[in-house]
C-alpha positions, 0 to 999 in steps of 0.5 A: 668439266666446267670451271666454277667461274664459267657460270654466272649471272649477268643482269637478267641473263644466264650465261654458261661457259660464256654463251647466253642460254636464256632470260631468267623469269621463274625462281624457286626458293627453298626454305622460308628464312628471313633472307629467303623472304627478303630475296623473294620480295626483291625478285618479285619487285624485279618482275620475276615469278617467285615460288617460296617453299617452306615445309612448316605450315605455321611458318607458311601462314606467317609468310603469307601474311607478310607478303 
């Protein structure tokens, strides 16, 4: 069993049980809340490939206009 504190993000690198696994470059965010949109923009500005998934088509159109 992995302790909840064994997995963490440090900078841009992912560590599991203290071992470097990979550099995070692709991120998927589920839901188009204000927080999700804000986070998606921050990650995109940091050079990440971001996919934002929202099931409501009207909200998707609004989000598309914002970005």
